[in-house]
N, C-alpha and C positions, 0 to 999 in steps of 0.2 A: 165541414168546410176544410178545403185543402190548405194546409199551412205552408207546406214545403214540397216542391216537386222537382225531382232530379230525373232527367231523361237521357238515356244513351250516353253516359259520360265515358269518355275515352281519354287516357293520359299515358304518354310515354316519356320517361326520363332518359332512356337509352334506346337508340334506333332498333326497332324490331322486338323490343321487350315491353309489352303493354302491362302497366301496373293495373289500370282499370280498362275493361274491354266491354263497354256497353252496360255500365252500371246504371240501374234505374230504381227509384224509390219514391213512394208517395207517403207523406206524413200528414195526418189529419190533426185538426185543432185539439189540444188537450191530450194527445197520445204520449205514452212513455215508451220509447224505442231504444233498444240496446244494439249498438253496432259492434259486431264481433269479427274476429279474423286473426290469423297469426301475425306476429310482428312483421312489418314490411309489406302487408297486403294492400295498404292504401287507405287505412281508416282516417289517419290524421290529414292526409291529402284531401279527402272528401270534405272534412271540416274547413280546410283552408280554401277550398273552392266555394263553399257556401258563403264564407265571409269575404270572398273577393281577393284573397291573397294570392291564389293560384288560378290560372285560367285553364279550363279543360281544352284538350285538342279538338274534341268533338262533344256534342251534346249541349243540353240547356239546363239552367237552374232557375227556378221560379219561386219567389218568396211572396206570400200574400201581402198585398199593399198595406202599408202602415205598421207592419210588424217589426218589432225591435229584436235584434239578435244579441246574445251575450255568449262569448267563448271563454271558457275557463283557462285554456292553455295559453291564451293570448294576453300577455301582461303588458299593458301600455307603458310608455315612458312618461314619467311625470317630471315637472320642473324641479330643478335643484332646490334642496331645502324642504321638500314636501315630507311631512311626517305621515305615519300610518293614519292618524286622525284626519289629516287633509285628504288623503286618498279615499278613505271611507266617506268623508263628507262630499266628495265630488259626485257621489251617487245622487245627491239631492240638488244638483246644479240647476235644473229647471225650477225647483221650489225656491232656491236661493235668489234666482232672478226675479221670481214673483215677489219675494220679500222686499227686494230693493225697489221694485216698481210701486209696491203698496206704500212703502215709506215715502217715496217721492210724491205719490198722490195725496197722502196725508198732509204733507207740507203745503201742497197746492190748496187743499181744502181749508187749511188753517189761514191762508191768505185770502180766502174767498174765491170761489170757482163756479164754473157753469155746470149745468145739469149733466153734460157729457162726462165730466170728470167723476161725478158721483156715481153715474151708471157704470162706468169703467171700474171704479173701486168696488162696487157691489159684485160685479161679475168676477173680478179677479179674486176677491175674498172667498167667494163660493168655490172657485176652482182650486184655490190654495187649500181650503179646508177639505174638499173632496180628494185632493191628492195626498192627504196626510201631512200637510205642512206643520200642523201643531203637534204631531206625534213623532217627528223625526228622531229625537233623542231616545225615546222609548224603543223605537224600532232598531236604532243603532245598538243600544245596549243589549237588546234581546239577541240579535245576531252575533254580537261579539261574545256574549256569554256562551252561546251555543257552540261556537267554533273555537272557544278557548283563546280569544284575543283579549288578554288582560290589560289593565290600565297602564302598566309599565311599557308593554309592547306598543300601545297606541301613541306613546310620546316619542318613539324612536323614529329615526330617519328611514324612509322606505328604501332608499338606495343602499342602506347598510344591512338589509335583511338577507337571509339565505334564500335560495330558490324556493324551498318548501314553504317558508314563511310568506314570501311574496305571492305564491299560489293561493295560500289560505286567505290572505288579505283580499286578493282579487276575487275570490269566490264570494267573500262577504260583500264586496262592493257590487257584484253582479246581482246578488240576492236583494240588496237594498234598492237597486235600480228598478226592480220589478219588470225585467225584460219579458217579452212574450214567448221567445224561443230560447231555451237554454241549451247550449252545446257544451257538454261536459266531457273533457278528455282526461281520463284517469283522475277523477275528482277526489278519490279517497287515498291517493298515494302518500300525501303528506298530512293526513289527518289521523289522530288517535281514535280509539274505539268510541270514546264519548262524543267527539265531534262528528264522527261518521254516522253514529246513530241519530244525532241531532239533524244532520243533513237529510237522512232518510225520512225522518219525520216531517221536515220542511217540504221535501219534494212530494210527499203524500198529499199535502194541502195546497201545493203550488197549482194555480189555475191554468198556467200556460202549458206549453209543449216542451218536452224534454227529449233530446237525442244524446245518448251517453255512450262513450267508449270506456269500457272498464274491464279489468281482469279480476275484479273483486266479485266472486260468485255469490256471496251472501248479499251484497249490495244489489246485484242484478236481480236476484230472486225477489227482493223486497220492493224494488223500484219499477223495473220494466215490465210491460205487458205484451211486448212484441219484440222479437229478435230478428235482426238482419245480419247474416253472415256473408262475408266476402269470400267467394270461391272462384278462382280463376278469373278474377276481375269483374265478376258479375254478382248480383244480389240473390242470395237464397233466403227466402222469407219463411218465418215461423211465427204463428199467432199464439203466443203464450209466454210464460215466464222462462227463466233460464233452465229450470229443472225440466220443463216441458220440452224445451229445445234439445236437451241432451237425449231424451227418450225418442223424440220425433226424428232427430238426425240419424240415430241408430236404425230406426224403423225404415227410413228412406234408403239408407245404405243397403240394408238387407233386401229391400224391394228391388233396388237397382241391380244388386248382385244376382238375384233370382232371374230378373229379366235378361241380364247379360248371359247367364249360364243357359237359359232357355234358348236364346238366340244362337249361341255358340253350338248347342246341340243340333239345332236345325241346320246351321251352316255345315257342320260336319257330315250330317246325313246327305245334304245336297252335294257336297264335295265328293262323297263316295259314289253317288249316282252319276255325277259328271265324269268321274274317272272311269266308271264302267262303260259309259256311252262312248268315251274316247277309245276305249279298248275295242268296242264293237266297230267303231268307225275305222280303226286300223285294219280290221278284217274285211273292209270294203263296203261298209254301210254308211253312205254319205249323209243320209238323213239323221243318223245318230250323231254325227259330227256337228251338224248345225244345232241339234238339240243340246249338245254338250256346251257349245259356245253360248247359247241363250241362257242356259242354267248358270254358267259361270258369271255372266253379267248380272243375273239376278242375285247371286251370292254377294257380289261386290256392292250392290245397292243395299243389301241387308246389313252390311258392316257399318251400322250407324251408332250403335251403343258402345261407348268406350268402357273398358273394365273399370268399375268404381274402385277408388282407392281411399285409403285413410292412413293417417300417420302411424308409422310403426311404433310399437311400444318400446320403452327403454328396457334393454336387457341387462344393463350393468347393475351391480349390487355392491353395497358396502362390504369391504373385507372386515370381518369381526374378530376381535380378540376375546378370549374367554375371560369372564370376570370371576375373581376369587375374593372372598371376604364378606363381611356383614354390611359395611357402609361404603357407598361409592363416593360420597362427598359429605363433609361436615362444615357448616358455616358457624363460626364461633365468635360471638360478640363483634360482628363486623360493623365498622363505622367508616364513613367516607364523607368528606366535606371538600368544597372548593371555595376558598376564601371564607366569607361569613355565612355561606349557604351550606347547610347540612343536607345531603341527599338522603342518607339513611343512617340510623344509629342502633347499635346493639342488636344486630340481627343474629338469631340462633336457629339453625335449620339442620336437618339430617335427611340424607337421601339414600334409600336402599337400592339394591341392584334391580335394573329393569324398569325403573319409574320413568314416566314421560311427563315432563313438567313444562307448563306454559307460564312464562314470566310476563305479566300484564301490567298496565298502568298508563297514565297519560304521558304525552310527550314532555320530556324534561324531568321526569321523576327519578331517572338514574338507572334505567334498565340496561342500556348498553354498557354503562360504567360497571354495573354489577358483573356482567359477563367478562369484561376486561380484568376485573379483580380475580375472577375464577381462573382466567387464562394467565395471570401474572403479568399482564401488560400495564396494569395500574397497581399502585401500592396502597393498602388501606391506612387510615389514620390510626385505627386500633382494631384488634381482632385479626382473624385469619380465615382462609378457606383451605381446608385440608382435603386432598384427593386420595382415595385409597391407593395402596402400593401397586395394584394390578391395573389401575385405570390408565388408558391411553386415549387422548382427546383428539377429536377432529373438529375444527372450528371454521365456520363460514361467516365472516364478518358482514356487517351491513354495507360497508364500502370496501370493495375488494381492491387490493393493490398487489402488483407484481414487482419483484425486484428488478426484472429486466423486461420492461414492456416493449422494448424494441425487437425482441425475439418473436419469431412466428410461433404458431400454435404447436407444430410438431416439435420444434426445438425446445419450447417450454416444457413439453411433456418429457422429452429425452433427458434434459438437465435435471428435472425434478423427480422423475420416476426411473426406476431401474427396469427399462423395457427397450425393446427393439423398435426400429422405425415403423415396422408393420403393426406391432402391438399398439404403438402410440396412435397410429391412424385408425385402427379398429376401435380403440377406446373413444377417440374423438368422434368417430362416425356414430357410436352409440348415443352421443349427445348432440347429434344433428350438425356436426361440423364435417362437411364432406367436400370432395373435389378440391378445387383451387383455394377454397376458403381456409384450408388448414395451413396455407402458406401466408396468410395475412398476419400483420404485426398485431400483437396483443393490444397495443395502444389504439388500434383502429376499431376494436370491438366496442359495441354499446355496453352500457352498464349491465343489462340483463345477460348479454353474451359472456361478459367477464365472470359473472356469478356462475353461469353454466360451466365455464371452463374450470373455475376453482372447484366446483362440485365434482367435475369429472376427475380432477386430480385427487380429491378426497376419497373417491370410491376405491382407490387402490390401497388405501391405508388400512392397516388392521387396527381398528379402534373399538372401544366399548363405551365411550361417552361422546355423543355428537352434540355440539353446541351450534345453534343457528340463530343469527341475528337478522330478523326480517328476511327470511330465506326466499319468499315469493315476490319481493319487490322487483320490479322491472321485468318479471317473467310473464310471457303470454300464457294463455290458458293451457295450451299443450305442454309447455315446459313445466308449469305448475303441477300438472297431472303426472308428468314423468318424475318430478321430485317426490311427489307423494308416494308413487310406487316404490321408489328407493327407500324412503323413510319407513314405509309400511313393512318392508322386508327386514329392516334393521332391528335386531333383537336386543341391543344394548340400551344404556340410559340415554335419554333425550332431554335436553334443556334448550328451550327456544323462546325468543321474543318475536311476536308477530301481531299485526293488526288484521291479519286475514282470518276472519272468524270461521270460514269454512275449514281452513287448515287447523285452527285451534280445536274446533269441535271434533275433527276427525282423529286427532292424535293425543290430546291432553288427557291424562288420567289424574292429574293433580294441578291445581292452579295456585300460583303465587301472585297475589295482587299487591303491587307496590304503590302505596299512597301514604302521604303524610309522614314519610320517613320510616314507615313500618311495612312489614309484609304480612298480609292476611294469607294464612296457609290453609287452603281448602283441598281436601282429598276427595276428588270426584271429577266428573267430566265438566266441560264448559257449560253444557245445558243444565246440569245440576247446580253449577255455581250461579248461573243466571237466575234460576228459580230460587236459590237461597238468598241472593241479593234482593229479589222482589219481596220475599217474606220479611227480610230485615227492614226494608223501606216501609212496608205496611205496619210492622210493629212500632217503628219509630213514629209514624204518623198517628198511630192509635194512642201513643203515650202522650201526645200533645193535647192538653186540656183546651177545649174550645169554650171560651167565655162568651156568654150571651150578654151583650151590652144592655145596660138599663137605660131607658129613655131619660133624657135630662130632667124632664118634669116629674118623673115618678118619685114619689116620696114613700119610704117605708113607714108602715104603721108603727108608732112607738109602743113598746111593751107596756101593758097595764100595770099599775102599781097597787092594785087593790090587795089588801091583806098585809101591807107594810113590807119590811125587809125580809121577813121569814118566807113570805110567798115568792118574793123575787129570788131568794136563795134556792128555793125548790125549782123555780123555772130555769135558773142558771145550771143547776145540777142535771136537770132533764135535758137541757140543750147540750151539755157536755157528753151525756150518755149517747144522745142521738148522733153527735159528731163521731164519737169513738166507734159506734156500730157501723156507720157509713164508711169510715176509714178502714175498718176490718174487712168489710165486704169488697172495697176497692182493691185491697191487697190480694184477696182471693181471686178476683177477676184478672189481675195481672198474672198470677200463677197459671190460671186456666188458659190465658192467651198464649203464654209460653209453651204450654203443653199442646195447644192446638195449632202450632205454627204451620204445620203441613196441611191443615184442613181449612181451606180458604173460606168455605161457607160458614163453618162454626166460628172462625175468626171474625167474620163480619158481624155475626150475631153478638158475640162478646164485645166487640168494639162499640156497637150501638148501645148495649147495656151499660158499658163503661161511661159513654158520653152522658147518658141520662143521669147516672149516679154522680158524676162530677158536677153537673149542673145542680143537682139536689144538695150535694155537699157544700157547694158555694153558698147556697141560701142558708144552710144550717150554720156555717161559719159566721155569716152576717148577723143572723139572729142571736147567736151566742155572744158576739161582740157587743151588740146593743143591750142585751140583758145584763151583761157584766158591767157596762158603763152605767146603766140605770141603777144597779145595785150600789156601785161606788157613790153615785150621786145621792142615793137615799141614806147612805151611812154618813153622809156629810163630810 
């Protein structure tokens, strides 16, 4: 079934400059579609057209009857005084209306009512139950836990939240509403790794249709099954994941390039023939002149394939300073608090030359604060961060600020860097600031463009420690790839905070996971760290004894007392030996499980054996307790 149909969409915001030029797309029920394109190609405009916020100049938009839309980037305005809990509960508005009507019908039935009231009550009760009316609190708690919306946040005023927090709350509300078509505009921008993974798991189970704009390549690979790229205002369709899209896009480029080159070779051949015919015509052969004219017309008709283009790679590279010494950075008993809240305490870490470290953790754990302590922008409560004497730092903060945002891009480069006007323009061009754009005020740039400008300025610095705080935020896919090229060429130390798992997986050789005020220091790649986390979770689960509840009516058989107290004493000693033997075997199993941590199949076998032994041991404990009690009773 066709869920969404966009046909021939055209949109101009400036006369003669078409943002969309015949964009067409069909989305079927249950599809997961990724909408890609460079910043400014019209992705968000398409979403606004679908929701009716923007009218197309030409074309039509058809949504299947009865389908409900939910747009993540559209944050509604709520009444004054609305808390986060009120906003989340608004997702259940139809159910709350049913509740009120059911209560009213109950009052009518209590006063005596006709058959129609009873029938209406029965129908409404069935609809209320089918709509999940009795499970709203469970659903609410599940979504809040998944997206990291804590109890304290739920009590705060919605109007007092940051833009990122509002986006997260709105995402939770849309999920609770059970919309049929989810329009997700950069849904992972304000989510930490835990919440992003939860969202991916939710979307895997979501029965409706998803159309997502995202620059998170890991998210795209996990969620979308079809990619639509906006090229020159039109839709280029790819049936597959993001990884397939990359391969197929390159294949199509090479195919078009071959077609163009083949056509150009044929045109050149015909042009040479036409030139020869004109030469013969000049010598008095009129027939050759007519043939030359016809051939030139044929050549013009053949010029139909434009030369395929792709974005130029970034050629700029970080200037590097040679590193001398054994330690690039030492963190010594570092402690930092804000009021009564301790972010971290007594951190001790050492960094050698050339290491690439990803600092990970949930939002609010103190990652950016840690980077500010390294940079000297914040002061610790206790301890210190020592940088080696030959270390020179380059820092790209999460929120980029310029001392003189009123200056244009060229002047900003001239004041900050020791370069000529031409050198400044060349460096800006390497970061896709070209033409009249270099004369724009810095304050007029978007967040992503300001990050790109700051990165451009960093490139000229001779550094050997590069610190990046969410470097890929606000960057489109092309800009992210450019940044990765620059980072890949950089041979110094790298310390970065990021929720971009593609970026983390590509560069990290060491993981610092900040949680609970401590840093888990893992030496290895992100993939190895995830595998280690999974093994730890399995071991933790395996160490939880699963008790088999006894039926309430089951009565244990009382120990026999034949043979007097001596017989009971023998039975007690035998029970003690059985308990000791089982406990010894349990300890052996624990050690074997630790040794088999990397062998999942063996770990499962040991886990099952441990479960059986724990159940047996529980029975042995109970038997020993009853025998000991019987012995005490016999001794009087």
